[in-house]
C-alpha positions in Angstrom: 0.0 -0.1 0.2 1.1 3.4 -1.1 2.0 6.5 1.3 -0.9 8.4 2.7 -1.4 11.6 0.9 -0.5 14.5 3.3 -3.1 17.3 3.7 -1.2 20.2 2.5 -3.8 22.9 3.3 -3.6 25.0 6.5 -6.4 27.4 5.9 -8.8 25.2 7.7 -8.7 23.6 11.2 -10.8 20.6 12.1 -13.2 22.5 14.0 -13.3 24.8 11.0 -14.2 21.8 8.6 -16.7 20.3 11.4 -18.7 23.7 11.5 -18.7 23.6 7.8 -20.4 20.1 7.7 -22.8 21.2 10.3 -23.9 24.0 8.0 -24.1 22.5 4.5 -27.1 21.2 3.0 -24.4 18.4 1.1 -24.6 15.3 3.1 -21.9 13.5 1.2 -20.0 16.8 1.3 -20.2 16.6 5.1 -19.4 13.2 5.2 -16.0 14.1 3.4 -15.4 17.1 5.5 -16.0 14.8 9.1 -13.6 12.3 7.7 -10.7 15.1 6.9 -11.3 16.6 10.4 -10.7 13.4 11.9 -7.5 12.9 9.9 -6.4 16.6 10.9 -7.2 15.3 14.4 -4.7 12.7 14.5 -7.1 9.9 13.9 -6.1 6.6 12.0 -7.3 7.1 8.3 -9.0 3.7 8.5 -11.1 4.8 11.1 -11.9 8.4 9.4 -12.7 6.5 6.1 -15.0 3.7 8.0 -16.7 5.9 10.2 -18.1 8.4 7.0 -18.9 5.7 4.8 -15.9 5.3 2.3 -13.0 3.2 2.2 -9.4 4.4 2.4 -8.6 4.9 -1.3 -11.8 7.1 -1.6 -10.5 8.9 1.3 -7.1 9.3 -0.5 -9.0 10.9 -3.7 -10.9 13.2 -1.3 -7.5 14.6 0.4 -6.4 15.2 -3.3 -9.9 17.2 -4.1 -9.3 19.1 -0.7 -5.8 20.3 -1.4 -6.7 21.4 -5.0 -9.8 23.2 -4.4 -10.6 23.5 -0.5 -14.0 22.9 0.9 -15.6 23.9 -2.4 -13.7 21.0 -4.1 -15.5 18.4 -1.8 -18.7 19.5 -3.4 -20.9 16.4 -5.1 -20.9 16.8 -8.9 -23.8 15.9 -10.9 -23.2 13.6 -13.7 -24.3 15.2 -17.0 -26.0 11.8 -18.0 -26.4 10.0 -21.3 -26.5 12.3 -24.2 -29.9 12.8 -25.2 -31.4 11.2 -28.2 -33.0 14.1 -29.8 -31.8 17.6 -29.3 -33.7 20.4 -28.8 -34.5 20.9 -32.5 -35.5 17.3 -33.2 -37.9 17.4 -29.9 -39.6 20.6 -31.3 -40.0 18.9 -34.8 -41.5 16.0 -33.1 -44.0 18.2 -31.4 -45.0 20.2 -34.2 -45.4 16.5 -36.1 -47.8 15.0 -33.7 -49.9 18.3 -33.1 -50.3 18.4 -36.8 -51.4 15.3 -36.9 -50.5 12.3 -39.7 -51.2 12.6 -43.4 -53.4 9.7 -44.2 -51.8 9.7 -47.9 -48.6 10.0 -46.7 -48.2 8.1 -43.1 -51.2 5.6 -44.0 -52.7 6.0 -40.3 -55.3 8.5 -39.3 -54.4 8.9 -35.9 -50.8 8.7 -34.3 -50.2 5.8 -31.9 -46.7 5.5 -30.1 -45.9 2.5 -32.5 -46.4 4.7 -35.1 -44.1 7.6 -34.0 -41.6 5.1 -33.1 -41.2 4.4 -36.7 -41.4 7.8 -37.9 -38.8 8.9 -35.4 -36.4 6.1 -36.8 -37.1 7.0 -40.4 -36.6 11.0 -39.4 -33.9 10.9 -36.8 -32.1 7.2 -37.4 -33.1 6.7 -33.5 -34.4 3.3 -32.3 -36.1 3.5 -28.8 -38.6 1.6 -27.0 -42.5 2.3 -27.4 -42.4 3.2 -23.9 -40.0 6.1 -24.6 -42.0 7.8 -27.0 -44.7 8.0 -24.9 -42.4 9.5 -22.2 -41.1 11.9 -24.7 -44.8 13.1 -25.3 -45.5 13.7 -21.9 -42.3 15.8 -21.5 -43.2 17.7 -24.6 -46.7 18.6 -22.8 -48.6 16.5 -24.8 -51.7 14.2 -23.6 -54.6 12.1 -24.8 -57.6 14.1 -25.6 -60.8 13.6 -27.0 -61.0 15.9 -30.2 -63.7 18.2 -30.7 -65.8 17.6 -33.7 -65.8 20.2 -36.5 -68.0 20.4 -39.6 -65.8 19.9 -42.8 -67.1 23.0 -44.4 -66.1 25.3 -41.6 -64.2 28.3 -42.9 -60.8 28.5 -41.2 -60.3 31.7 -39.3 -64.1 32.2 -39.0 -64.4 32.2 -35.2 -61.5 34.8 -34.7 -62.6 37.0 -37.4 -66.2 37.2 -35.5 -64.7 37.6 -32.3 -62.4 40.3 -33.6 -65.1 42.4 -35.5 -68.1 41.6 -32.7 -67.1 44.8 -30.9 -67.7 47.1 -33.9 -71.1 45.1 -34.7 -72.4 46.0 -31.3 -71.5 49.4 -31.8 -73.4 49.9 -34.5 -76.3 48.3 -33.2 -76.4 50.5 -30.3 -75.9 53.5 -32.6 -79.2 52.7 -34.3 -81.0 52.1 -31.1 -82.8 54.8 -29.1 -80.9 57.1 -26.9 -80.3 55.7 -23.2 -81.2 52.5 -24.3 -78.9 49.8 -22.7 -77.7 46.9 -24.7 -78.1 43.1 -23.5 -76.5 40.4 -25.0 -78.5 36.9 -25.4 -77.4 33.7 -26.6 -80.2 31.5 -28.3 -80.5 27.7 -29.8 -82.9 24.5 -29.6 -81.9 21.2 -28.3 -84.0 17.9 -29.4 -85.0 15.9 -26.0 -86.6 12.5 -26.6 -86.6 8.9 -25.9 -83.5 8.5 -27.8 -81.4 10.1 -25.0 -77.7 10.5 -24.2 -75.1 9.2 -21.9 -72.9 11.2 -19.7 -69.9 10.4 -17.6 -70.4 8.5 -14.3 -68.1 7.5 -11.4 -67.5 4.0 -11.6 -64.6 1.2 -10.6 -61.2 1.3 -12.9 -61.6 -1.6 -15.3 -65.3 -1.8 -15.1 -67.8 -1.2 -18.0 -71.0 0.4 -16.3 -74.2 0.4 -18.2 -76.7 3.0 -18.4 -80.1 2.8 -19.9 -80.9 4.5 -23.0 -84.5 4.3 -25.1 -84.5 3.2 -28.8 -87.8 4.9 -29.5 -87.7 8.5 -31.2 -90.6 10.7 -29.6 -88.8 13.8 -28.8 -89.4 17.7 -28.5 -87.5 20.8 -28.4 -86.7 23.5 -26.1 -86.1 26.7 -27.5 -83.6 28.5 -24.8 -81.9 31.6 -24.7 -79.8 33.2 -21.9 -78.4 36.4 -20.8 -75.1 35.6 -19.3 -74.6 39.3 -17.7 -78.0 39.2 -16.1 -77.8 35.5 -15.2 -81.2 34.9 -16.4 -83.1 33.0 -19.5 -86.1 32.3 -21.2 -87.4 28.9 -23.0 -90.4 27.1 -24.5 -90.6 23.6 -25.1 -92.2 23.1 -28.7 -92.9 19.7 -30.8 -91.2 21.3 -33.8 -88.4 23.4 -34.5 -90.0 25.9 -37.2 -90.4 29.4 -37.7 -93.7 29.2 -35.7 -91.9 28.1 -32.7 -89.2 30.4 -33.1 -91.7 33.2 -33.4 -93.3 32.2 -30.1 -89.7 31.8 -28.7 -88.8 35.4 -29.6 -92.0 36.7 -27.8 -91.0 34.7 -24.6 -87.6 36.3 -24.9 -88.9 39.8 -25.7 -90.7 39.8 -22.2 -87.7 38.7 -20.1 -85.7 41.6 -21.7 -85.0 44.2 -19.0 -87.4 47.3 -19.6 -85.9 50.1 -21.6 -83.1 47.5 -22.7 -82.8 46.2 -26.3 -81.4 42.6 -26.9 -78.8 41.6 -29.1 -79.6 37.6 -29.9 -76.6 35.5 -31.1 -78.0 32.5 -33.0 -77.1 29.9 -35.8 -78.1 30.1 -39.3 -80.9 27.7 -39.0 -83.6 28.4 -41.6 -86.2 29.4 -38.8 -83.6 31.8 -37.5 -82.9 33.9 -40.6 -84.2 34.9 -44.0 -87.6 33.7 -43.4 -90.4 36.1 -44.2 -92.9 34.8 -41.7 -90.1 35.4 -38.8 -91.4 38.2 -36.9 -88.9 39.8 -34.6 -90.0 42.1 -31.4 -89.1 45.6 -31.4 -86.7 45.3 -28.2 -84.7 42.4 -30.2 -82.1 42.3 -32.8 -81.1 38.7 -34.4 -77.1 38.4 -34.9 -76.3 35.5 -36.7 -73.2 33.4 -35.7 -70.6 32.2 -38.3 -71.6 29.1 -40.2 -70.7 25.7 -38.6 -69.1 27.4 -35.3 -71.4 26.0 -32.6 -68.2 26.7 -30.2 -69.1 30.3 -30.5 -72.6 29.9 -28.7 -72.6 29.0 -25.0 -75.8 27.3 -25.5 -74.4 24.3 -26.7 -72.8 23.8 -23.1 -76.1 24.6 -21.5 -77.6 21.6 -23.2 -74.3 19.6 -22.3 -75.0 20.7 -19.1 -78.5 19.8 -18.6 -78.0 16.5 -20.6 -75.6 15.3 -18.2 -77.4 16.5 -15.0 -80.9 15.9 -15.8 -81.8 14.6 -19.2 -79.9 11.4 -19.2 -80.6 7.6 -18.0 -84.3 8.5 -18.2 -87.1 6.7 -20.1 -89.9 8.7 -21.3 -93.2 6.8 -22.5 -95.1 9.7 -23.5 -94.2 13.1 -25.2 -96.0 14.8 -22.0 -93.5 13.0 -19.7 -90.7 14.7 -22.1 -92.0 18.1 -21.8 -92.3 18.0 -17.9 -88.8 16.7 -17.7 -87.5 19.7 -20.3 -89.7 21.9 -17.8 -88.0 20.6 -14.8 -84.6 20.8 -16.4 -84.9 24.6 -17.6 -86.1 25.3 -14.1 -83.0 23.7 -12.6 -80.5 25.8 -15.0 -82.9 28.9 -14.1 -82.8 28.9 -10.3 -78.8 28.8 -10.5 -77.9 32.4 -11.8 -74.5 32.1 -11.1 -74.4 29.0 -13.3 -76.0 30.5 -16.1 -73.2 33.4 -15.7 -70.4 30.9 -15.4 -71.2 28.7 -18.5 -72.4 31.8 -20.7 -69.5 34.3 -20.1 -67.4 34.7 -22.9 -64.3 37.2 -22.7 -64.9 38.2 -26.3 -68.9 38.5 -25.9 -68.9 42.0 -23.7 -71.3 44.6 -24.2 -69.4 48.2 -23.7 -70.9 51.0 -21.9 
């Protein structure tokens, strides 16, 4: 065995090293400091090494580090780790590829699976990794599995953003056309079919189970013509047997009654035939209809209202008659109207604000 390496530094005493060990947050550095303190105190090196979880050769290595760098030379150094399979630029390219989705004609798949991306990564970057590594990379890139929202193939790109940008000017034009001192209210309107062929909703159930929920296969139904004013937390609705211009006229009469006295209502609705362009459509004087862009139901919070009512009041039920359907619709709408804060929460849109 070679001769022991002497501690040549004399700027710290054994007490200084013990004091530094007690104040530090690096446990391994503290053990090294205590071992060197014991050596400075004249204790055998075998004992100093054993008491601090190392062998004599390791203690010798730390004496070298201490002589060269002092206390800072005993700090634990982090390993740089294995070189990443993909660099930052390649990871960003992978993320863009996943977000854009596959081209069925090129990639021969309609959605990305980890095994598909495994092949793509091998072809693009020449890197072969396990499928589980692909999944881990996707999570590290801030991606997760989500259920896409359905969209119509004829939807105009950018239609929603364009509508939101021009909406304040449309409201301003409408306000100028109203009489002086008239307050403008913003309403949203839509219809929902409710019937025997109902819908299902998410429920809590044991992991791995397949819960069942009753669903009728008959076709008797009714239509809820509903409208809400998120600012006031109010709404108006009628339950009708059909969705047509006559039903829309009656609904507009009902909404007109609920518009605050001295106010004018701007009602946003979709482009259904009984909403627009019908000579038989009678719009009350205190209402103006504002059409939403075609195929953009995301702009209408009434879609969220229907989802909320279906999940909480109108699913898992069986109705034998039309009257039972109407009664269920009435109960569901009253459930919503009795909760103004819920109307405000569901209906609020940052872009849909009426300026004073």
